[in-house]
N, C-alpha and C positions, 0 to 999 in steps of 0.2 A: 517556550523553546524557540518558536519562530515569531517574527514580527507580523503584523497584520498584512503587510505587502507580501512577505514571503509565503504566508499561508495562502493568500490568493493565487500567487504564481504556482505553488505546488498543489493547490486544490485540497488543502488540509482544513478540516472543520475545527471548530473551537474544542469539541470533545476530543478529537484526535490529537490536537496540540497539547491538551491537558494530560492525556495519557502518555504521550511522548516525553513530556517534561518530567513526569513521575517515574519513567523507566530508565533513568540514568544508571540505576543499579538493577540487577536481575530481581524480578518479583514474580510471585504466583498471581493468578487471577484474583484469588481471595484477598491478598495483601493490596494489590492494585486497586481493587474495588473499594476497599476501606480508604485508601489514600486519596483517590480522586472523587470519591462519593458518587460513583456511578454503579447502579446495580450490576451484579455479575452477568445476568442474562443480556443486558445491554452492552456489556464490554466485549462479548465474543465477536460480534460483527465488526466492531471497531478494531480489535486485535487482528482479525483475519484480514481486513482491508490494509492495515499498516504493514502486516507481514507480506502480503502479496505485492505491495508496492516497494518493498525492500527497506522500510524505515526501521523495522525491528527484527530481531532474531529470537529463535526459541531454542530451548534445550530441555531435555527430560531430566528431572531431578527426583529420583525415586519413582513414585507413581504420579507425579505432578509435572506440569509444564511450567517453566519459568520463562519470562520474556524480558528482553532488554533492548533499549534503543541502540541503533548503530552509533559508532563513534563519529565525532565531527569530521575526522579525516576521511572515513568511509563515505560519509554524506557528501563531503566536498568532491570526492572522486566520482560518486554517482551523479551529482549535478553537473560535473564537467562532461561526463559521457552524454548526458541528456542534451547539454548545450551543443556538443559536436553533432549529435544526431539531428538536432533542429536546424543547425546551419546547413548540413548536407541535404536536408529535405527542402530547404528554402530555395536552393539553386534551381532545381527542376521546376518549382512553382514559378519562379521569375521567368523562365523560358516560356512556360505555358501562357503567362500573362502577356508576354511580348508577342507571342504567336498563337492565338487561341485556336487556329485551324488545326493545330496538332491534336487537340482533344478529339476531333472526329476520326482520327486514325488510330486511337488507342482503344484496345479491346479490354473492357473491364470485366473481370471474373465475377461470378455471382457471390454474394455475401454468404459466408458460412453460417450455419445455425449457431445461435448463442448457447453457451453451456447453461445447464439448469442452475438456478440459484441454490445456494446451500442453506438448509434450514437446520436450526438447532434441534437436537433430539431431546427425548425425555431426560430429565436430570440424571438418572442413574447411568446413562450411556455417554455422558459428556467426555470422559477421558478417551473413549474409543473415537468419538467424533473429532476431538482435537488431534489425535494421532493421525487420522486420515487427512486432515487439513495441513498439518505441519510436518509432512514427511521429509 
C-alpha cells in the first residue's frame, strides 16, 4: 500500500503495511489472518495500533468485528492535517532556535503518567476485549 519512503515517514512497519494492503475491503480477524498469513494473536496489536492511528475503521457485524482501511481520500485529508500541524509547530521551534534564552523563561509541566499497556485476554474473552478497544 505504501512505498518504503512513505512507510518510514508514517512509521508503518512491514506487517502493518501488509495488513493495510489486505484491508481494502472489510474483513474479520479470521479472514485477515488467512490472507496475510499472520497468526490472529499477533494481529490484534497490529490492528489496535492501526486503529488508534486512524488508518483503519471497525464495525460490528453480528458478533464479530470487521476492519477496513480508510479510503485514499480520507488518508490524504489526514496527512494534510498532520502537515499543517507540523508547519504550525515548526514556527515556535524556529523562534526558540534563534533566541535560546526563551527556554529559561518557559515553565514545563510534569509529564503525565503513561497509560497501562493493553494485554490480550484469554481466547474466550476476545470479543469483549475488542469491544472495549474499538468503542
